[in-house]
Structure formats: C-alpha cells, structure tokens
N, C-alpha and C positions, 0 to 999 in steps of 0.2 A: 605346714603347721607344726609338725614335730621338729623340723629343723630349726624353726624360729624359737620354739620353746627351749631346745637344747642350747641355742646361742645365748638366750637370755639367762639361763641357769648357769652355764659355763662359758663365759666369754673367751676364756683360754682353755681349750679342750685338753691340753696337756695336764691341767690340774686333775681332771678326772682320771686320765691315764695313770698318773702317778699314784692316785689314791687306790685304784684297782690293783696296781702292782704291790703296794704296801700291804693291802688286805691279803693278797695271795701269799706274801712272804713278810709277815709282821716283823718289823725291825725293832726288836727289844734290845736296847743299848744300855747296858749296865754302866758304862763309862759316863754317859750323859747325866746320870743321877747319882754318881758315887759320892759326891760331896754332900748332897742332901741325905743320902742313905746313912752316912756316918753320924748324922745328928738324930736319927730315929731309933726307937727301941727295936728289938728283934721279934716282937709280937706282931704277926701279920695283920690282925684285926686293928691294932692300934696304928699300924702303918696305913692301912686303908682309910681309916678315919682322918688321918693327917692329910693324905692326898686329896680326898674329896672336900675337906673343909678349908684347908689352908694352902697346900702346895699347888693344886690344880682346881681352882673354883670353876663351877660349871658355866659354860657359855655356849650358845648355839654356833654351828659352823657358819651360819649367815653373819654372825657378829664378828667372828674371828677371821674367817677366810673369804667372806663374800660369796659363798656358794652353798647349796643346800646340804652337801655331804662331802667330807674330806677325812681321809684316814692318815694321820700324821705318823712320823717316826717319833721315837722317844725324844730325840734331840730337838725336833721342831716343836713338840708340845712344851718342852721346858723353856724354849726360847720365847714362845708366845705367853706363857704363864697362866693360861686359862684354856678351857676347851670343853667339849662335850664328852660323852662316855668313852669314845675312842681314845681321846687324849688322856683321860683319867686312867684308862686301862693300861695303855702302853707305859705310862709313868709308874703306876703301881707295879706292873710286871717288871720294869727295869730295876726298881728298888729291891723287889724280892730276889731278882737274879743277882744283884750286887751283894746281897746278904746270904746267898746260897740257899734260899728257901724255895722249894719246888712249887711250881705253878703251871697253869694252863689257861688259855683264853677260851671263852665260850660266848656264843652269840644267840640272841633271839632275833626276830624280824625287826625289832626297833631298839635293841640295846646290846652292848657288849660289856663283859665283865671278866674278872680274874678269879679263877678257882684256886684254892690253896688249902693246906691242912688246917682244919679248924674254922673254915669259912662258914659263916652263918647265912643260911638261905633266907631270901626275902621274896616278896611277890614278883619282883622284876628279875631276880637272879636265882634260878633254880633249874633242876634238870628237866622239869616238865615243859618249860617254855623254850628251852634251848633247841636250836635247829642246826647248830654247827659247833664243833669241838676241835680244838687244836691238837693235832697229833703229828709228832715228828716235824714240827715247824710249818705244817700246813693245816688248813681247815678241812674236816670231814663233815659232810652235810647229811642231815636226816630230817624227816618231818617231825615237828614237835608233838609231844603227847597231849599238851594242853594248848589249843589254839582257838581263840575267839575272834571271829572276823570283825565284829563291831568294835571291840576294844582295840584291835589292831588298827582299824581305820582311824579311830580317834587319836591313837598314839602317833600315827604317821602324819596326820594333819597338824597335831601340836608340835611335832618336831620339824617339819619341812615347810608347811604352808604358813602357819600363824606367825613365826618370826621372820618370814620373808619381807624385806624392805618394801614399803608401799610403792616406791618408785619403780621397783622391779615388777611388781604386780601390774601397775599401770602399763609398763612397757610390754609385758607379756600379753595382756588383753588388747592393748592398742594395736600391737602387731598382728594379732589374730584377726581383729576387725578389719584392719587395712588389707590383709590378705584375702579375706572373704569378699570385701568390696572389689578388689582387683580381679578376683576370679569371676565375680558376677559381671563386671564390665567386659572382661575378655569373652565370656560366654555370649553376652549380648552382641558384641562386635562380630563374633563368629557367625551368629545366626543372621545378622544383617548382611554380612558378606556372602553367605550362602544363598540368601534370598536374592541379592542382586545378581549373583552368578546364574542362578536358575532362571531369572527373568531374561538375562542376556542370551541364554541358550535356547529359550523357548522360540519355536518357529513362528514367523509372522502369520497372521490370519489370512486365508485365501481371499482374493478379491472376488466379489460377486457382481456379475454383469447385470445392470439394470435395463429393463426393456425400454426401447426408445418410443416415445409417444409422438406420432406425427399429427401435425395440425390439419384439420380438414378445411 
C-alpha cells in the first residue's frame, strides 16, 4: 500500500531525493537572480513584495512539478517563473544575497520564509511557529512554541491533497482497491489450498466388518 502511494506521488523517486538534498543544503544562487536584483530597490520589504506579487507568483508543486513537494534551487525557480513558498524563498534569498543584505531561511511545518533586517512578522512567518532555522548553511530543528494540530492538519490538506490532480487521486485509490482485492483473493486461495492439502493428508476411515446373515 505504502509503495503504491509513493509510486503515485513520485513516479520518479530521484525528484524526491534531489528535493531532500536541496533542503539539507539550500542552493541560494545570487548569480541566477543578479539581473532581476539590479532592477529592484535596496529595501528588503519592497523586494519581498516584488517577489511574491510579480517575480515568483504562487503555484502549488502539483501544478509546477507534478509532485506534492519539491524544493528547488534558485536557478530552477527562476526558470519555471512560478512556485510555492520554497521557490519564493530561494528567489528572495538570492536577491538579498546579490544585494549584500543579510538573511536566513526559517521553516514551520507547512511554510518556509526569509528573515532579514526589518522583516515584518505575520501569522505565517514568526518565531513562534518556526521549527527550523538556517545556521551556517544548514537547518537547525526545534519544536515550535505555537503549534495547533487542527490548523496544521488543515494547512497540510490544503497544500498537498486539495491541489492534487483528480486523475492521480483516482489512480491512488484505484490502486489501493486493486491491492486489497488481490490480497483478499490470495488469502482465499491460500485457505482453499490448505483445506485441500489437509483433506489429502487425512487418513481414510477404517473398514467396519458387517456380520454375515445366513439364510435358514
């Protein structure tokens, strides 16, 4: 069941492997955004607004990459021209890096953003919901101070399940039903085979001699 779900979600497992590697070592490439950075002001809040509204409009990973989750490099995000919070974060970080503005990446369970001097906190981007913070090029993890299981479940559903293509949902559930049916048939065949084998091994009933009745 789990193997089938993984195959439906990531037909090419290398996509997930590459995403995990990029997450572990975020590739913030200033050269990939240097031309764009030159057209923007030096105010990091204004840069953020430009990235979110114009340079990297939001799109789910299902829409861009055909998978539920993908962590791109700065160059990949710029090539695609749209993406979710990971794409927006690496592009914003790349522009800040090109301009020499200090920054760091932070993550909650359902979002990633860029912290920089003068950053305005909001409900999605604040120290209370963060569970990972970039230090020396790697993420350091800790349990968030503010965690709401119900809100987290809704956010995960909205991010990964709701935008999932209907055809992939049908493929996922269809495969599960087929596997359940196959397992049931195999279990039935096994029981029947064991029953036949037990019957074959059962010793025959002993013969009982009947008394001979003589005619008078």
